[in-house]
C-alpha positions as CSV (number, residue, x, y, z in Angstrom):
1,M,0.0,0.0,0.0
2,I,1.3,3.5,-0.9
3,R,0.0,6.4,1.0
4,N,0.9,10.1,1.3
5,A,3.2,10.9,4.4
6,T,1.7,12.4,7.5
7,P,3.5,14.4,10.3
8,A,3.5,11.4,12.3
9,D,5.9,9.6,9.8
10,V,8.6,12.3,10.1
11,P,10.6,10.0,12.6
12,V,10.6,7.0,10.4
13,I,11.3,9.1,7.3
14,H,14.2,10.6,9.1
15,E,15.4,7.2,10.2
16,M,15.1,5.9,6.7
17,V,17.1,8.8,5.2
18,R,19.9,8.0,7.5
19,E,19.7,4.2,6.4
20,L,19.9,5.3,2.9
21,A,22.9,7.5,3.5
22,E,24.7,4.7,5.4
23,Y,23.9,2.5,2.5
24,E,25.3,5.1,0.1
25,K,28.5,5.3,2.3
26,A,27.6,9.0,3.0
27,L,26.2,9.0,6.6
28,H,28.5,11.8,7.5
29,E,26.8,14.0,5.0
30,A,23.2,13.2,6.3
31,R,22.7,16.3,8.6
32,A,19.0,17.0,8.1
33,S,17.2,16.9,11.5
34,E,13.5,15.7,12.2
35,E,12.5,19.4,12.5
36,Q,13.8,20.3,9.2
37,L,12.1,17.4,7.5
38,R,8.9,18.2,9.2
39,E,9.1,21.9,8.1
40,A,10.1,20.8,4.5
41,L,7.2,18.5,4.2
42,F,4.5,19.9,6.2
43,G,5.4,23.5,7.0
44,E,3.6,26.6,5.8
45,R,5.2,26.4,2.5
46,P,6.0,22.7,1.8
47,A,9.3,22.3,-0.4
48,A,8.9,18.5,-0.8
49,Y,6.4,15.7,-0.6
50,A,6.5,12.2,0.6
51,H,4.9,8.8,0.0
52,I,5.1,5.8,2.3
53,A,5.1,2.2,1.3
54,E,3.5,-0.1,4.0
55,T,3.4,-3.8,4.2
56,E,0.0,-5.6,4.7
57,A,0.5,-5.6,8.5
58,G,1.0,-1.8,8.3
59,E,4.7,-1.7,8.8
60,V,6.6,0.9,7.0
61,A,8.6,-0.6,4.2
62,G,10.1,2.3,2.5
63,F,9.5,6.0,1.3
64,A,9.7,8.1,-1.7
65,L,10.5,11.9,-0.9
66,W,10.1,14.2,-4.2
67,F,9.6,17.7,-5.2
68,L,8.5,19.5,-8.3
69,N,10.8,20.8,-11.1
70,F,10.3,22.4,-14.3
71,S,11.4,21.8,-17.9
72,T,11.8,25.0,-20.0
73,W,12.0,22.6,-22.9
74,R,8.6,21.0,-22.1
75,G,7.1,24.2,-20.5
76,V,5.7,22.1,-17.7
77,H,6.5,20.7,-14.2
78,G,8.1,17.4,-13.5
79,I,8.8,15.3,-10.5
80,Y,12.3,15.0,-9.2
81,L,12.8,12.0,-6.9
82,E,15.2,13.0,-4.3
83,D,15.1,9.7,-2.3
84,L,13.8,6.4,-2.9
85,Y,14.4,3.8,-0.3
86,V,13.1,0.4,0.6
87,R,14.4,-1.3,3.6
88,P,16.4,-4.3,3.0
89,S,14.0,-6.7,4.7
90,Q,11.3,-5.5,2.4
91,R,13.2,-5.6,-1.1
92,G,11.8,-7.8,-3.5
93,G,8.1,-7.1,-2.4
94,G,7.1,-4.6,-5.0
95,H,7.3,-1.5,-2.7
96,G,9.9,0.2,-4.9
97,K,7.9,-0.2,-8.0
98,A,4.6,0.8,-6.4
99,L,6.4,4.0,-4.9
100,L,7.7,4.9,-8.4
101,A,4.3,4.0,-10.1
102,S,2.5,6.5,-7.6
103,L,4.8,9.1,-8.7
104,A,4.3,8.4,-12.4
105,R,0.7,8.4,-11.9
106,I,0.9,11.8,-10.3
107,C,2.8,12.9,-13.5
108,V,0.2,11.5,-15.8
109,E,-2.8,12.9,-13.9
110,R,-1.2,16.5,-13.6
111,G,0.2,16.5,-17.1
112,Y,3.8,16.4,-15.9
113,E,6.2,15.1,-18.7
114,R,9.2,13.9,-16.7
115,L,10.0,11.8,-13.7
116,E,13.7,12.2,-13.0
117,W,16.2,10.9,-10.3
118,S,19.9,10.1,-9.8
119,V,21.3,6.7,-9.1
120,L,24.9,6.0,-7.9
121,D,26.8,4.1,-10.7
122,W,27.9,1.5,-8.4
123,N,24.4,0.8,-7.2
124,T,24.0,-2.0,-9.6
125,P,20.7,-3.6,-8.2
126,A,19.1,-0.1,-8.4
127,V,20.5,0.6,-11.8
128,E,19.1,-2.8,-13.1
129,F,15.7,-2.1,-11.2
130,Y,15.3,1.1,-13.0
131,R,16.3,-0.1,-16.5
132,S,13.8,-2.9,-16.0
133,L,11.1,-0.2,-15.7
134,G,12.0,1.6,-18.9
135,A,14.2,4.3,-17.3
136,V,16.8,5.8,-19.5
137,P,20.2,6.8,-18.1
138,M,21.3,10.4,-19.0
139,S,24.7,9.5,-19.5
140,E,25.8,12.5,-21.5
141,W,24.8,14.8,-18.4
142,T,26.8,15.2,-15.4
143,A,25.5,16.4,-12.2
144,N,27.1,19.2,-10.5
145,R,26.9,20.3,-6.9
146,L,28.2,23.4,-4.9
147,T,28.0,22.9,-1.1
148,D,29.8,24.1,2.1
149,G,32.8,26.3,1.6
150,A,32.5,26.4,-2.3
151,L,28.8,27.5,-2.0
152,V,29.6,30.1,0.7
153,R,32.6,31.5,-1.3
154,L,30.4,31.8,-4.6
155,G,27.5,33.2,-2.5
156,T,29.3,35.9,-0.8
157,A,31.6,37.0,-3.7
158,E,31.3,40.5,-5.0
């Protein structure tokens, strides 16, 4: 079962964000607090949205956290999937596919023309899973990021 996240889900979302960061060998970079996630998801001006995958017994199996982007080429919004995570004990049960299908459904219903995300090159199970759904890797594009000192230097340069 896939459902919209509620404020009561913030602690388990936070926990799974940290599990994902640990799996991706980047736990030291996962600094978001529960309060920050609560504000981002349920504050006065939500910046992101989340869906929860549950087992038949009501146990949280995974989550998808996403936000809207915009394509100047297509002229419409799309969805950028920031995190998709299914707990190891729940993998293979269809939860990841169900989460992605729920986001694809939103795109179709709202006229959004893209559902995009990033995946680490070494995460072979995820790469294969996404390809099995018809996802196309954007190999000619390189993701770029400014953080920490580089971001501050550029943001304060005159």
